[in-house]
C-alpha positions in Angstrom: 53.6 35.5 -61.7 54.7 35.2 -58.1 52.6 37.9 -56.8 49.0 37.9 -57.8 48.4 40.9 -60.3 44.8 41.3 -61.2 45.6 43.1 -64.5 48.0 40.3 -65.5 45.4 37.7 -64.6 42.9 39.4 -66.9 45.3 39.8 -69.7 46.4 36.2 -69.5 42.8 35.0 -69.7 41.9 37.2 -72.5 45.0 36.2 -74.5 44.3 32.4 -73.9 40.6 32.6 -74.9 41.5 34.7 -77.9 43.8 32.3 -79.3 41.2 29.5 -79.0 38.8 31.8 -80.8 41.3 32.6 -83.6 41.8 28.7 -83.9 38.0 28.2 -84.6 36.9 27.0 -81.1 33.2 26.5 -80.6 31.3 28.8 -78.3 30.6 26.0 -76.0 34.3 25.2 -75.5 35.0 29.0 -74.9 32.2 29.2 -72.3 33.5 26.1 -70.6 37.1 27.1 -70.3 36.2 30.7 -69.4 34.3 29.4 -66.5 36.9 27.0 -65.3 39.7 29.9 -65.6 37.6 32.3 -63.6 37.6 29.6 -60.8 41.3 28.9 -61.2 42.3 32.5 -61.1 40.1 33.2 -58.1 41.7 30.2 -56.2 45.2 31.5 -57.2 44.4 34.9 -55.7 43.0 33.3 -52.6 46.2 31.6 -52.0 48.4 34.6 -52.4 48.7 35.3 -48.5 50.1 31.6 -48.3 52.7 32.0 -51.0 51.0 29.3 -52.8 51.1 31.0 -56.1 54.9 30.7 -56.4 56.1 28.6 -59.1 54.8 25.3 -60.6 53.9 23.8 -57.3 51.5 26.6 -56.5 49.8 26.6 -59.8 49.3 22.7 -59.6 47.8 23.0 -56.2 45.2 25.5 -57.3 44.3 23.2 -60.4 43.7 20.3 -57.9 41.5 22.4 -55.7 39.5 23.7 -58.7 39.4 20.1 -60.4 37.1 18.5 -57.8 34.5 21.3 -58.2 33.8 20.1 -61.8 32.0 17.0 -63.1 34.0 13.9 -64.0 33.2 14.3 -67.7 34.8 17.7 -67.8 38.0 17.0 -65.9 40.1 15.8 -68.8 39.3 19.2 -70.4 40.1 21.0 -67.4 43.6 19.4 -67.1 44.2 20.1 -70.8 43.0 23.8 -70.3 45.3 24.2 -67.2 48.2 23.0 -69.1 47.6 25.2 -72.0 46.9 28.2 -69.8 50.1 27.9 -67.8 52.4 29.8 -70.1 49.9 32.7 -70.6 49.7 32.8 -66.7 53.5 33.0 -66.4 54.0 35.2 -69.4 56.2 32.6 -71.1 55.9 34.1 -74.6 58.2 31.6 -76.3 55.9 28.7 -75.3 53.0 30.6 -76.3 54.5 31.1 -79.6 55.3 27.7 -80.2 51.7 26.5 -79.1 50.3 28.8 -81.7 52.7 28.0 -84.6 52.3 24.3 -84.0 48.5 24.3 -83.7 49.0 22.5 -80.2 45.9 24.1 -78.7 43.3 21.7 -78.1 39.8 22.7 -79.6 38.1 19.2 -79.1 39.1 16.2 -77.4 39.9 12.9 -79.3 37.7 9.9 -78.6 39.5 8.9 -75.3 38.0 5.8 -73.7 38.0 6.7 -70.0 35.2 5.1 -67.8 35.7 4.8 -64.2 38.5 5.0 -61.7 42.0 3.5 -62.0 41.1 0.0 -60.7 38.0 -0.1 -62.8 40.1 0.9 -65.9 42.5 -1.9 -65.2 39.8 -4.4 -64.9 38.4 -3.4 -68.3 41.8 -3.6 -69.7 42.3 -7.0 -68.4 38.9 -8.3 -69.7 39.5 -7.0 -73.1 41.2 -9.1 -75.7 42.8 -6.0 -77.0 45.3 -6.3 -74.1 46.8 -9.7 -75.6 47.5 -7.8 -78.9 51.1 -6.7 -79.8 51.9 -3.1 -79.2 55.3 -2.3 -81.1 55.9 0.9 -79.3 55.7 -0.7 -76.0 57.8 -3.5 -76.9 60.6 -1.1 -78.1 60.2 0.8 -74.8 60.5 -2.3 -72.6 63.6 -3.6 -74.4 65.3 -0.3 -73.8 64.4 -0.6 -70.1 66.0 -4.2 -70.1 69.0 -2.9 -71.8 69.2 -0.2 -69.1 69.1 -2.7 -66.4 65.9 -1.5 -65.1 64.5 -3.6 -62.1 61.8 -6.1 -63.1 59.2 -4.6 -60.6 59.7 -1.1 -62.0 59.4 -2.5 -65.6 56.2 -4.3 -64.7 54.6 -1.1 -63.3 55.7 0.9 -66.2 54.3 -1.7 -68.6 51.0 -1.7 -66.8 50.6 1.9 -66.8 51.7 2.5 -70.5 49.4 -0.3 -71.6 46.6 1.5 -70.0 47.5 4.7 -71.7 47.4 2.9 -75.1 44.2 1.4 -74.2 42.7 4.7 -73.5 43.8 6.2 -76.8 43.3 3.0 -78.9 40.4 4.7 -80.9 42.2 8.0 -81.7 44.3 9.0 -84.6 48.1 8.4 -84.1 48.8 12.0 -83.5 50.8 13.9 -80.6 47.6 15.7 -79.8 45.8 12.4 -79.2 48.6 11.1 -77.1 48.7 14.2 -74.9 44.8 14.1 -74.4 45.4 10.4 -73.4 48.1 11.4 -70.9 45.7 14.1 -69.4 43.0 11.6 -69.2 45.4 9.3 -67.3 46.2 12.1 -64.9 42.7 12.3 -63.6 43.0 8.7 -62.4 45.9 9.5 -59.8 44.9 10.8 -56.5 48.1 12.6 -55.5 50.3 15.0 -57.1 53.4 12.9 -56.9 51.9 10.0 -58.8 50.6 12.5 -61.5 54.1 13.9 -61.8 55.9 10.4 -61.9 53.4 9.4 -64.7 53.9 12.5 -66.7 57.6 11.8 -66.6 57.0 8.3 -67.8 54.6 9.4 -70.6 57.2 12.0 -71.8 59.9 9.3 -71.8 57.6 6.7 -73.8 56.5 9.4 -76.2 59.5 9.1 -78.2 59.1 5.2 -78.8 55.4 5.7 -79.4 56.0 8.5 -81.9 58.7 6.7 -83.8 56.6 3.6 -83.9 53.4 5.2 -85.1 55.0 7.7 -87.4 52.6 10.3 -86.0 52.5 13.8 -87.5 55.2 15.9 -85.8 52.8 18.1 -84.1 54.2 20.6 -81.4 56.0 19.2 -78.4 55.3 22.7 -77.0 52.6 21.2 -75.0 
């Protein structure tokens, strides 16, 4: 949607919410997400004259603007909602079909352990004996980086970030949905779009090692 179309906006919201409802989403979830989407669509409309609704960047910009209007304890759900709503907003019927067929729409959040900002989370991680445990998926990924000749400093940064991701989802089931929820949670810890984009790429790359090691249920990669 490169030019704001009120009718298309209404249709996209209704289609997304109807899919949630058909999957059994609770009324409280529908109410929260409907409220967020109204704010998001209003923001997208307000940016039309600035050509900010063109493409992925415009959508992400609008999400960032809206995100800070909501309480911290809703921000993970908001990022998840924004990600799921995007193909409805753009009219990407193939992705919508994959989301539907694979049950990749989130109805409730797994028990993500996210308390505090990025620095505080690293402090918690460092103080937790869990950090000293072996993490097979991470070991596999780090060995791949060594074999690829990745710089030591880059490997260290990636290892730290991915260890924190695993820490955040340590109480969840080993499913791609839980992994995706953990990634969404991590994204709230970064203050700028470039950092979020870099981490998203890292998480997508690491997913293959994580999935292969945990033998998680092959849920949709549609999300």
